[in-house]
C-alpha positions as a printed NumPy array, in Angstrom:
array([[  0.   ,   0.   ,   0.   ],
       [  1.29 ,   3.433,  -0.884],
       [  2.029,   5.701,   2.06 ],
       [ -0.294,   8.606,   2.744],
       [  1.118,  12.088,   3.27 ],
       [ -0.386,  15.255,   4.767],
       [ -0.349,  16.858,   1.318],
       [ -2.284,  13.943,  -0.172],
       [ -4.884,  13.985,   2.616],
       [ -5.455,  17.701,   2.248],
       [ -5.702,  17.522,  -1.554],
       [ -8.316,  14.78 ,  -1.359],
       [-10.384,  16.331,   1.414],
       [-13.962,  17.422,   0.624],
       [-13.712,  19.967,   3.437],
       [-12.776,  23.641,   3.126],
       [ -8.956,  23.79 ,   3.301],
       [ -8.865,  25.59 ,   6.659],
       [-11.119,  23.017,   8.322],
       [ -9.099,  20.144,   6.889],
       [ -5.856,  21.668,   8.194],
       [ -7.331,  22.217,  11.66 ],
       [ -8.447,  18.598,  11.908],
       [ -5.159,  17.231,  10.599],
       [ -2.965,  19.3  ,  12.909],
       [ -5.197,  18.187,  15.795],
       [ -4.718,  14.504,  14.959],
       [ -0.99 ,  14.818,  14.364],
       [ -0.268,  17.197,  17.223],
       [  1.595,  19.428,  14.785],
       [  1.838,  23.18 ,  14.432],
       [  0.117,  24.529,  11.297],
       [  3.461,  25.337,   9.669],
       [  4.507,  21.693,   9.931],
       [  1.836,  20.766,   7.4  ],
       [  4.043,  22.643,   4.95 ],
       [  7.492,  21.656,   6.154],
       [  6.514,  17.992,   6.557],
       [  3.916,  17.822,   3.778],
       [  5.487,  14.788,   2.046],
       [  6.163,  12.778,   5.201],
       [  4.556,   9.334,   5.348],
       [  1.915,   9.154,   8.047],
       [  1.087,   6.348,  10.408],
       [ -2.014,   4.438,   9.288],
       [ -3.666,   4.998,  12.659],
       [ -3.307,   8.77 ,  12.298],
       [ -4.75 ,   8.618,   8.796],
       [ -7.719,   6.614,  10.08 ],
       [ -8.29 ,   9.092,  12.929],
       [ -8.215,  12.011,  10.523],
       [-10.617,  10.369,   8.088],
       [-13.026,   9.616,  10.949],
       [-13.055,  13.275,  11.981],
       [-13.361,  14.34 ,   8.359],
       [-16.43 ,  12.132,   7.915],
       [-18.011,  13.503,  11.065],
       [-17.395,  17.068,   9.885],
       [-18.928,  16.306,   6.489],
       [-21.979,  15.085,   8.434],
       [-22.155,  18.495,  10.106],
       [-20.464,  18.187,  13.496],
       [-18.764,  21.464,  14.485],
       [-14.994,  21.633,  14.13 ],
       [-14.715,  23.026,  17.664],
       [-16.415,  19.949,  19.095],
       [-14.318,  17.601,  16.983],
       [-11.045,  19.069,  18.259],
       [-12.442,  19.981,  21.683],
       [-11.387,  23.621,  21.61 ],
       [-12.088,  27.07 ,  20.15 ],
       [ -9.986,  30.224,  20.264],
       [-11.674,  33.303,  21.712],
       [-10.039,  36.612,  22.562],
       [ -6.618,  35.012,  22.06 ],
       [ -7.351,  32.194,  24.521],
       [ -8.027,  28.517,  23.788],
       [-11.221,  27.337,  25.462],
       [-12.248,  23.732,  25.961],
       [-15.488,  23.017,  24.11 ],
       [-17.907,  20.096,  24.434],
       [-21.47 ,  19.448,  23.22 ],
       [-22.658,  20.754,  26.626],
       [-21.69 ,  24.372,  25.882],
       [-22.213,  27.002,  23.235],
       [-19.204,  27.376,  20.945],
       [-17.605,  30.811,  21.488],
       [-17.954,  32.985,  18.391],
       [-15.849,  35.915,  17.133],
       [-18.773,  38.349,  17.201],
       [-19.092,  37.878,  20.968],
       [-15.653,  39.452,  21.384],
       [-17.474,  42.77 ,  20.884],
       [-19.261,  42.18 ,  24.196],
       [-15.923,  41.683,  25.949],
       [-14.364,  44.757,  24.312],
       [-17.336,  46.941,  25.234],
       [-17.308,  45.739,  28.836],
       [-13.575,  46.436,  29.101],
       [-14.098,  49.943,  27.763],
       [-16.877,  50.544,  30.31 ],
       [-14.571,  49.652,  33.199],
       [-11.505,  51.578,  32.025],
       [-11.755,  54.115,  34.843],
       [-12.968,  51.673,  37.483],
       [-10.761,  50.274,  40.212],
       [-11.403,  46.641,  41.13 ],
       [-14.699,  46.498,  39.218],
       [-17.276,  43.868,  40.063],
       [-18.443,  42.001,  36.982],
       [-21.303,  39.543,  36.526],
       [-21.514,  37.2  ,  33.522],
       [-24.959,  35.621,  33.16 ],
       [-25.149,  32.323,  31.255],
       [-21.39 ,  31.851,  31.157],
       [-21.241,  28.564,  29.181],
       [-17.54 ,  27.882,  28.479],
       [-16.666,  30.867,  30.64 ],
       [-15.312,  32.627,  27.549],
       [-16.65 ,  36.115,  28.341],
       [-15.788,  36.016,  32.044],
       [-12.332,  34.528,  31.52 ],
       [-11.496,  36.933,  28.689],
       [-12.446,  39.911,  30.875],
       [-10.52 ,  38.444,  33.811],
       [ -7.416,  37.957,  31.665],
       [ -7.447,  41.613,  30.591],
       [ -8.417,  43.028,  33.981],
       [ -6.573,  41.034,  36.658],
       [ -8.009,  43.332,  39.34 ],
       [-11.648,  42.671,  38.415],
       [-13.768,  40.546,  40.737],
       [-15.908,  38.33 ,  38.56 ],
       [-18.963,  36.166,  39.1  ],
       [-19.97 ,  33.745,  36.315],
       [-23.352,  32.011,  36.471],
       [-25.01 ,  29.247,  34.497],
       [-27.961,  26.963,  35.193],
       [-26.14 ,  24.004,  33.58 ],
       [-23.889,  21.994,  35.873],
       [-22.123,  20.542,  32.819],
       [-21.38 ,  24.018,  31.482],
       [-20.069,  25.164,  34.871],
       [-17.68 ,  22.216,  34.964],
       [-16.262,  23.265,  31.588],
       [-16.065,  26.927,  32.655],
       [-14.32 ,  25.96 ,  35.889],
       [-11.683,  24.016,  33.978],
       [-11.141,  26.816,  31.482],
       [-10.76 ,  29.418,  34.235],
       [ -8.277,  27.264,  36.145],
       [ -6.2  ,  26.608,  33.028],
       [ -6.232,  30.083,  31.483],
       [ -6.076,  32.475,  34.446],
       [ -3.281,  33.278,  36.87 ],
       [ -4.157,  31.67 ,  40.187],
       [ -2.621,  34.687,  41.925],
       [ -4.593,  37.358,  40.038],
       [ -5.385,  40.332,  42.332],
       [ -9.125,  40.044,  41.718],
       [ -9.109,  36.484,  42.966],
       [-10.538,  33.359,  41.406],
       [-13.747,  33.557,  39.41 ],
       [-16.86 ,  32.809,  41.433],
       [-18.615,  30.148,  39.349],
       [-22.13 ,  29.462,  40.537],
       [-25.13 ,  27.459,  39.364],
       [-28.055,  29.811,  38.956],
       [-31.086,  30.502,  36.789],
       [-30.124,  34.07 ,  35.914],
       [-29.914,  36.082,  39.154],
       [-31.717,  33.46 ,  41.233],
       [-28.975,  32.124,  43.513],
       [-26.959,  35.333,  43.876],
       [-26.53 ,  36.964,  47.261],
       [-29.084,  39.782,  47.168],
       [-26.586,  42.175,  48.788],
       [-24.165,  41.988,  45.85 ],
       [-23.96 ,  44.952,  43.483],
       [-22.056,  44.962,  40.205],
       [-20.391,  47.645,  38.13 ],
       [-20.803,  45.677,  34.902],
       [-23.281,  42.957,  33.947],
       [-22.798,  41.121,  30.647],
       [-24.731,  38.301,  29.045],
       [-24.948,  36.296,  25.859],
       [-28.325,  34.661,  26.563],
       [-30.425,  32.343,  24.366],
       [-32.036,  34.743,  21.902],
       [-33.101,  32.636,  18.903],
       [-36.876,  32.323,  18.555],
       [-38.224,  28.773,  18.868],
       [-39.344,  28.467,  15.241],
       [-36.195,  29.914,  13.67 ],
       [-34.965,  27.603,  10.87 ],
       [-31.333,  28.258,  11.853],
       [-31.829,  25.899,  14.802],
       [-31.961,  22.981,  12.357],
       [-28.983,  24.09 ,  10.277],
       [-25.194,  24.002,  10.529],
       [-23.343,  23.872,  13.836],
       [-26.443,  24.863,  15.813],
       [-27.839,  21.348,  15.39 ],
       [-25.074,  20.037,  17.651],
       [-25.041,  22.725,  20.343],
       [-27.168,  22.711,  23.521],
       [-30.608,  23.963,  22.526],
       [-31.116,  25.672,  25.869],
       [-28.131,  27.933,  25.178],
       [-29.551,  28.944,  21.797],
       [-33.295,  29.452,  22.162],
       [-35.676,  30.533,  24.905],
       [-38.339,  28.327,  23.266],
       [-40.378,  31.514,  22.849],
       [-39.961,  34.768,  20.916],
       [-36.211,  35.075,  21.502],
       [-36.577,  37.918,  23.991],
       [-37.87 ,  36.242,  27.15 ],
       [-34.403,  35.681,  28.677],
       [-33.396,  39.224,  27.765],
       [-36.542,  40.586,  29.47 ],
       [-35.584,  38.752,  32.676],
       [-32.021,  40.043,  32.562],
       [-33.098,  43.635,  31.975],
       [-35.841,  43.504,  34.622],
       [-33.514,  42.075,  37.26 ],
       [-30.538,  44.314,  36.582],
       [-31.6  ,  47.47 ,  38.499],
       [-31.442,  45.726,  41.87 ],
       [-28.076,  44.145,  40.969],
       [-26.227,  47.15 ,  39.537],
       [-24.277,  49.721,  41.485],
       [-24.977,  53.358,  40.718],
       [-23.76 ,  54.186,  37.189],
       [-23.248,  50.493,  36.548],
       [-23.761,  49.199,  33.011],
       [-25.574,  46.285,  31.419],
       [-24.604,  44.898,  27.995],
       [-26.432,  42.06 ,  26.238],
       [-25.718,  40.201,  23.011],
       [-28.787,  39.623,  20.849],
       [-29.974,  38.596,  17.402],
       [-29.326,  40.54 ,  14.206],
       [-32.872,  41.956,  14.183],
       [-33.426,  42.504,  17.925],
       [-31.456,  45.693,  18.639],
       [-34.428,  48.055,  18.625],
       [-36.513,  45.75 ,  20.815],
       [-33.695,  45.407,  23.353],
       [-33.087,  49.162,  23.428],
       [-36.8  ,  49.664,  24.081],
       [-36.665,  47.212,  26.992],
       [-33.688,  49.024,  28.496],
       [-35.256,  52.453,  28.105],
       [-38.575,  51.299,  29.565],
       [-36.731,  49.873,  32.572],
       [-35.125,  53.252,  33.264],
       [-31.641,  52.803,  31.801],
       [-29.887,  55.85 ,  30.387],
       [-27.299,  56.251,  27.61 ],
       [-28.944,  53.31 ,  25.848],
       [-27.296,  52.341,  22.578],
       [-26.313,  49.447,  20.322],
       [-22.887,  48.539,  18.95 ],
       [-22.147,  46.926,  15.582],
       [-19.907,  43.915,  15.044],
       [-17.37 ,  43.609,  12.216],
       [-20.13 ,  42.529,   9.845],
       [-21.972,  45.785,  10.529],
       [-24.75 ,  44.067,  12.491],
       [-26.088,  45.662,  15.663],
       [-24.887,  42.779,  17.824],
       [-25.068,  44.112,  21.386],
       [-27.155,  46.692,  23.234],
       [-26.718,  48.225,  26.643],
       [-27.181,  51.143,  28.948],
       [-26.256,  52.702,  32.271],
       [-28.198,  52.464,  35.492],
       [-28.615,  55.954,  36.988],
       [-26.381,  56.737,  39.947]])
């Protein structure tokens, strides 16, 4: 039998070239550049079989992040499993906006609602070592993943201390005396009948992290309604939402009494997040 090389596997792959390279480097444990420098090296048959298995699963629709067990977000590599939402580049806007909001704050208190992998909370913590951060999720499986990511990616001696990871249905289990300077959330905002739920990567992600099984705004309503009693004076709330929900979310914030309400656009020009300030 003729030997199989990385170059031959990549040429024959039905996948987009980037996806094929990600899967192959994962199987081989190589750096991406080694696919070039070692492109004609004969591969072990077991490695070839492992790659072809992953390739077949990807062709069937399984997300690349789940196949390799990781996804990069804000320059950090997060563990990913089918129990958590896969971190997406557009959510980095939520992190950037939160960091901007706390630029002039000393030791800010931050609350991340529906933390999933912990991507938002950990990214903020990595950039603001002094921030004290609470990260909540109702899923015990998600919290286990977030706990592992936080332990692996954050300095155990960070001045703000370890993340407080807590099982909670939104604000439910929080100490009622706590007040936060910044609240952020990427909640389930896809309406129950949206066809996207049966397409692409979404088919393999936890449905409860994607849809509220209603109009797509019910979780956001709860977050907005509960925020006033959880925010410190002049504290801010920022929420990620669907491409067509910005106006509705701004209206919810304004009706609740928030000021300086606005939306921010992601790199695709979509109004991806909306937020406001709670009066001091």
